[in-house]
ZATIPA-320298 format. One record per residue: residue number from 1; x, y, z negated of N, C-alpha, C in turn. Coordinates in nm, 3 decimals. Atoms other than C-alpha are relative to their C-alpha. Layout:
BEGIN
DOTI resi      nu      nv      nw     cau     cav     caw      cu      cv      cw
DOTI  NUM       X       Y       Z       X       Y       Z       X       Y       Z
...
% end
This chain:
BEGIN
DOTI resi      nu      nv      nw     cau     cav     caw      cu      cv      cw
DOTI    1   0.012   0.051  -0.067  12.847  13.027 -11.265  -0.156  -0.058   0.007
DOTI    2   0.124   0.092   0.045  12.536  12.887 -11.415  -0.122   0.054   0.092
DOTI    3   0.121  -0.106  -0.060  12.331  13.201 -11.303   0.013  -0.018   0.199
DOTI    4  -0.002   0.079  -0.093  12.461  13.122 -10.935  -0.110  -0.108   0.090
DOTI    5   0.082   0.177  -0.048  12.306  12.786 -10.883  -0.137   0.028   0.038
DOTI    6   0.124   0.011  -0.040  11.976  12.889 -10.927  -0.046   0.140   0.138
DOTI    7   0.024  -0.085  -0.127  11.989  13.202 -10.698   0.054  -0.073   0.131
DOTI    8  -0.025   0.075  -0.129  12.148  12.979 -10.443  -0.095  -0.133   0.089
DOTI    9   0.106   0.089  -0.009  11.882  12.712 -10.471  -0.125   0.115   0.065
DOTI   10   0.092  -0.082  -0.016  11.645  13.001 -10.440   0.000   0.043   0.183
DOTI   11  -0.025  -0.059  -0.140  11.804  13.164 -10.114  -0.035  -0.139   0.093
DOTI   12   0.038   0.056  -0.109  11.779  12.839  -9.930  -0.134  -0.083  -0.024
DOTI   13   0.170   0.057  -0.022  11.410  12.733 -10.046  -0.119   0.114   0.079
DOTI   14   0.091  -0.157  -0.078  11.270  13.101  -9.921  -0.034  -0.034   0.127
DOTI   15   0.031  -0.018  -0.109  11.348  13.045  -9.561  -0.069  -0.147   0.030
DOTI   16   0.082   0.125  -0.088  11.212  12.675  -9.548  -0.157  -0.003  -0.040
DOTI   17   0.155  -0.023   0.027  10.870  12.789  -9.723  -0.026   0.094   0.096
DOTI   18   0.060  -0.059  -0.088  10.846  13.046  -9.482  -0.004  -0.047   0.121
DOTI   19   0.040   0.052  -0.141  10.902  12.823  -9.198  -0.150  -0.091   0.017
DOTI   20   0.136   0.102  -0.006  10.635  12.569  -9.312  -0.165   0.083  -0.024
DOTI   21   0.141  -0.056  -0.027  10.384  12.844  -9.397  -0.023   0.052   0.125
DOTI   22   0.082  -0.102  -0.128  10.429  13.030  -9.055  -0.023  -0.114   0.129
DOTI   23   0.028   0.092  -0.102  10.409  12.710  -8.863  -0.167  -0.003   0.075
DOTI   24   0.148   0.022  -0.014  10.085  12.674  -8.640  -0.048  -0.135  -0.017
DOTI   25   0.099   0.122   0.007   9.838  12.437  -8.683   0.001  -0.134   0.073
DOTI   26  -0.027   0.138  -0.086   9.919  12.241  -8.401   0.097  -0.076  -0.029
DOTI   27  -0.129   0.070   0.051  10.290  12.182  -8.514  -0.014  -0.078  -0.138
DOTI   28   0.000   0.120   0.136  10.141  12.029  -8.870  -0.104  -0.063   0.048
DOTI   29   0.142   0.111  -0.050   9.877  11.828  -8.668   0.059  -0.134  -0.061
DOTI   30  -0.031   0.127   0.007   9.858  11.503  -8.802   0.033  -0.095   0.096
DOTI   31  -0.049   0.065  -0.158  10.008  11.231  -8.546  -0.119  -0.135   0.002
DOTI   32   0.077   0.076  -0.062   9.700  11.062  -8.542  -0.079   0.060   0.119
DOTI   33   0.046  -0.093  -0.131   9.602  11.308  -8.279   0.070  -0.028   0.114
DOTI   34  -0.087   0.004  -0.117   9.865  11.183  -8.045  -0.023  -0.146   0.037
DOTI   35   0.037   0.131  -0.014   9.764  10.819  -8.105  -0.138  -0.036   0.056
DOTI   36   0.185   0.056  -0.048   9.455  10.621  -7.936  -0.009  -0.138  -0.066
DOTI   37   0.002   0.121   0.069   9.340  10.311  -8.061  -0.080  -0.003  -0.165
DOTI   38   0.002   0.019   0.169   9.290  10.165  -8.430   0.162  -0.013  -0.017
DOTI   39  -0.144  -0.050   0.089   9.595  10.259  -8.646  -0.021   0.048  -0.118
DOTI   40  -0.013  -0.085   0.142   9.673  10.329  -9.014   0.123   0.007  -0.019
DOTI   41  -0.144  -0.014   0.047   9.983  10.459  -9.156  -0.055  -0.021  -0.143
DOTI   42   0.043   0.046   0.159   9.996  10.241  -9.486   0.099   0.047  -0.097
DOTI   43  -0.103  -0.054   0.097  10.194  10.352  -9.791  -0.074  -0.085  -0.186
DOTI   44   0.019   0.071   0.108  10.207  10.126 -10.117   0.127   0.042  -0.097
DOTI   45  -0.032  -0.058   0.112  10.340  10.315 -10.460   0.029  -0.065  -0.102
DOTI   46  -0.021   0.048   0.117  10.469  10.101 -10.742   0.045   0.073  -0.112
DOTI   47  -0.077  -0.152   0.085  10.488  10.306 -11.055  -0.060   0.099  -0.015
DOTI   48   0.006  -0.128  -0.001  10.426  10.632 -11.111   0.014   0.091   0.073
DOTI   49  -0.073  -0.060  -0.100  10.461  10.876 -10.891   0.128   0.094  -0.013
DOTI   50  -0.128  -0.036   0.008  10.756  11.021 -11.034   0.105  -0.098   0.012
DOTI   51  -0.134   0.132   0.000  10.973  10.714 -11.029  -0.061  -0.109   0.056
DOTI   52   0.036   0.098  -0.082  10.802  10.498 -10.813   0.051  -0.057   0.085
DOTI   53  -0.043   0.076  -0.145  10.904  10.257 -10.540  -0.145   0.010   0.111
DOTI   54   0.105  -0.024  -0.083  10.731  10.365 -10.230   0.027  -0.090   0.155
DOTI   55  -0.017   0.071  -0.136  10.707  10.143  -9.884  -0.134   0.027   0.092
DOTI   56   0.089  -0.056  -0.079  10.500  10.231  -9.612   0.011  -0.088   0.170
DOTI   57   0.027   0.073  -0.130  10.423  10.092  -9.244  -0.089   0.059   0.105
DOTI   58   0.106  -0.026  -0.093  10.240  10.184  -8.929  -0.076  -0.144   0.011
DOTI   59   0.103   0.170  -0.037   9.951   9.896  -8.867  -0.062   0.069   0.109
DOTI   60   0.084  -0.063  -0.129   9.871   9.956  -8.490  -0.073  -0.147   0.012
DOTI   61   0.086   0.121   0.023   9.595   9.713  -8.426  -0.076  -0.054   0.149
DOTI   62   0.024   0.026  -0.151   9.560   9.710  -8.028   0.122   0.006   0.073
DOTI   63   0.039   0.128   0.042   9.715   9.451  -7.997   0.105   0.073  -0.133
DOTI   64  -0.058   0.004   0.144   9.858   9.383  -8.370   0.137   0.010  -0.020
DOTI   65  -0.176  -0.037   0.025  10.210   9.535  -8.473   0.038   0.049  -0.082
DOTI   66  -0.077  -0.097   0.087  10.431   9.676  -8.698  -0.009  -0.001  -0.150
DOTI   67   0.014   0.034   0.146  10.313   9.476  -9.019   0.016  -0.162  -0.022
DOTI   68  -0.019   0.163   0.045  10.398   9.141  -9.166  -0.107  -0.085   0.020
DOTI   69   0.115   0.089  -0.019  10.057   9.016  -9.134  -0.111   0.120   0.063
DOTI   70   0.110  -0.079  -0.059   9.894   9.246  -8.883  -0.101  -0.024   0.071
DOTI   71   0.090   0.071  -0.036   9.707   9.009  -8.725  -0.163  -0.017  -0.090
DOTI   72   0.107   0.053   0.144   9.510   8.929  -9.081  -0.058   0.119  -0.029
DOTI   73   0.033  -0.118   0.014   9.522   9.299  -9.139  -0.130   0.026   0.098
DOTI   74   0.092  -0.044  -0.101   9.356   9.372  -8.839  -0.165  -0.047   0.012
DOTI   75   0.176   0.050  -0.012   9.039   9.120  -8.849  -0.029   0.022  -0.120
DOTI   76   0.061  -0.048   0.109   9.000   9.231  -9.186  -0.050   0.127  -0.018
DOTI   77   0.048  -0.163  -0.029   8.968   9.593  -9.102  -0.136   0.001   0.093
DOTI   78   0.099   0.021  -0.098   8.755   9.495  -8.785  -0.146  -0.052  -0.050
DOTI   79   0.111   0.054   0.033   8.508   9.270  -8.999  -0.059   0.093  -0.116
DOTI   80   0.043  -0.081   0.127   8.466   9.579  -9.253   0.016   0.151   0.068
DOTI   81   0.039  -0.117  -0.019   8.415   9.830  -9.007   0.107   0.104   0.013
DOTI   82  -0.137  -0.067   0.021   8.790   9.978  -9.077  -0.036   0.086  -0.116
DOTI   83   0.016  -0.064   0.103   8.657  10.096  -9.407   0.078  -0.134  -0.114
DOTI   84  -0.084   0.025   0.100   8.905   9.996  -9.684  -0.060  -0.104  -0.088
DOTI   85   0.098   0.072   0.111   8.629   9.940  -9.931  -0.077  -0.084   0.036
DOTI   86   0.106   0.136   0.003   8.413   9.689  -9.781   0.059  -0.121   0.069
DOTI   87  -0.095   0.130  -0.006   8.700   9.452  -9.733  -0.058  -0.086  -0.093
DOTI   88   0.068   0.064   0.139   8.523   9.157  -9.928   0.121  -0.055  -0.088
DOTI   89  -0.082   0.061   0.083   8.741   9.079 -10.267   0.015  -0.147   0.030
DOTI   90  -0.020   0.166   0.028   8.916   8.755 -10.254  -0.049  -0.069  -0.136
DOTI   91   0.095   0.091   0.121   8.691   8.495 -10.427   0.171  -0.076  -0.076
DOTI   92  -0.093   0.079   0.107   8.867   8.343 -10.728   0.127  -0.004  -0.045
DOTI   93  -0.098  -0.093   0.044   9.121   8.586 -10.805   0.008  -0.017  -0.166
DOTI   94  -0.015  -0.048   0.130   9.248   8.564 -11.158   0.112   0.065  -0.001
DOTI   95  -0.106  -0.089   0.019   9.474   8.859 -11.254   0.013   0.012  -0.115
DOTI   96  -0.031  -0.053   0.184   9.656   8.949 -11.604  -0.018   0.112   0.012
DOTI   97   0.061  -0.103   0.021   9.533   9.198 -11.751   0.163   0.100  -0.056
DOTI   98  -0.084  -0.052   0.024   9.844   9.375 -11.744   0.031   0.123   0.113
DOTI   99  -0.003  -0.121  -0.030   9.888   9.768 -11.634   0.159   0.006   0.008
DOTI  100  -0.108  -0.023  -0.092  10.127   9.799 -11.376  -0.036   0.049   0.123
DOTI  101   0.090  -0.037  -0.120   9.989  10.052 -11.139   0.050  -0.013   0.144
DOTI  102  -0.025  -0.013  -0.160   9.975  10.041 -10.756  -0.054   0.081   0.063
DOTI  103   0.025  -0.098  -0.113   9.910  10.341 -10.536   0.002  -0.044   0.112
DOTI  104  -0.011   0.042  -0.158   9.783  10.242 -10.197  -0.073   0.131   0.084
DOTI  105   0.062  -0.141  -0.045   9.712  10.539  -9.919  -0.031  -0.107   0.105
DOTI  106   0.030   0.020  -0.149   9.584  10.488  -9.588  -0.031   0.090   0.083
DOTI  107   0.106  -0.101  -0.062   9.522  10.755  -9.326   0.019  -0.049   0.162
DOTI  108   0.003  -0.005  -0.112   9.478  10.714  -8.953  -0.181   0.023   0.083
DOTI  109   0.152  -0.026  -0.076   9.163  10.657  -8.717  -0.029  -0.156   0.034
DOTI  110   0.070   0.164  -0.033   8.933  10.346  -8.638  -0.144   0.002   0.066
DOTI  111   0.101  -0.003  -0.070   8.699  10.327  -8.398  -0.044   0.161   0.046
DOTI  112   0.048  -0.136   0.007   8.738  10.705  -8.363  -0.016   0.093  -0.050
DOTI  113  -0.005  -0.107   0.198   8.684  10.820  -8.707   0.112   0.018  -0.061
DOTI  114  -0.122  -0.008   0.074   8.967  10.936  -8.909  -0.036  -0.094  -0.116
DOTI  115  -0.037   0.070   0.122   9.070  10.704  -9.203   0.107   0.125  -0.063
DOTI  116  -0.107  -0.046   0.131   9.177  10.870  -9.528  -0.021  -0.048  -0.144
DOTI  117   0.047   0.090   0.115   9.187  10.629  -9.815   0.164   0.010  -0.098
DOTI  118  -0.048  -0.011   0.080   9.374  10.665 -10.149  -0.069  -0.084  -0.129
DOTI  119   0.073   0.057   0.114   9.310  10.423 -10.461   0.133  -0.041  -0.099
DOTI  120  -0.135   0.067   0.088   9.536  10.300 -10.756  -0.086  -0.126  -0.102
DOTI  121   0.025   0.118   0.070   9.498   9.954 -10.911   0.102  -0.040  -0.110
DOTI  122  -0.049   0.045   0.099   9.578   9.833 -11.225   0.162  -0.061   0.014
DOTI  123  -0.119   0.049  -0.050   9.861   9.615 -11.082  -0.038  -0.045   0.138
DOTI  124  -0.006   0.021  -0.176   9.939   9.447 -10.747  -0.049  -0.093   0.028
DOTI  125   0.060   0.094  -0.005   9.752   9.152 -10.823  -0.171   0.024   0.014
DOTI  126   0.122  -0.049  -0.050   9.429   9.316 -10.833  -0.043   0.103   0.122
DOTI  127   0.049  -0.115  -0.126   9.509   9.564 -10.530   0.056  -0.150   0.106
DOTI  128  -0.002   0.116  -0.085   9.603   9.201 -10.350  -0.145  -0.065   0.050
DOTI  129   0.145   0.050  -0.009   9.237   9.072 -10.440  -0.080   0.093   0.072
DOTI  130   0.099  -0.099  -0.068   9.064   9.400 -10.326   0.040   0.045   0.124
DOTI  131  -0.027  -0.046  -0.121   9.240   9.480 -10.025   0.060  -0.098   0.099
DOTI  132  -0.072   0.121  -0.121   9.356   9.142  -9.827   0.120   0.032   0.022
DOTI  133  -0.169  -0.001  -0.058   9.657   9.164  -9.602   0.009   0.141   0.019
DOTI  134  -0.064  -0.111  -0.019   9.593   9.521  -9.560   0.097   0.041  -0.057
DOTI  135  -0.104  -0.046   0.017   9.855   9.661  -9.795   0.102  -0.120  -0.037
DOTI  136  -0.115   0.107   0.075  10.069   9.317  -9.840   0.154   0.058   0.119
DOTI  137  -0.130  -0.051  -0.073  10.409   9.481  -9.748   0.105  -0.085  -0.073
DOTI  138  -0.100   0.063   0.081  10.731   9.351  -9.821   0.055   0.074  -0.087
DOTI  139  -0.009  -0.056   0.129  10.875   9.435 -10.131   0.174   0.090  -0.011
% end
């Protein structure tokens, strides 16, 4: 019985992999090609990739929606030209020196340009101080 389980897994996995590998490029296209305006698919993973807790939303900015602080996040992104790294850090932020990694990701489109951003911060306080409302997702 223990030898049949790996064989069964392989039998189920092979057709799936062939389906993905054989899909035409248009079928694997990113969803940003179907949307217009300024938008970002945002993700926040607390902990490491193997056991982390991941949250995500679709932030739309024309008009602001899809995010608990959409108007504020869209305004901060507009001020930074859609470049998350250009969002000014929150002044006066004091964060503990505790390592509790948080990885954020954003992909989408801003002013006709593709956005693809990923960064790991040492903890959620450092993340919030550096990215404003953009990655302030509900826990």
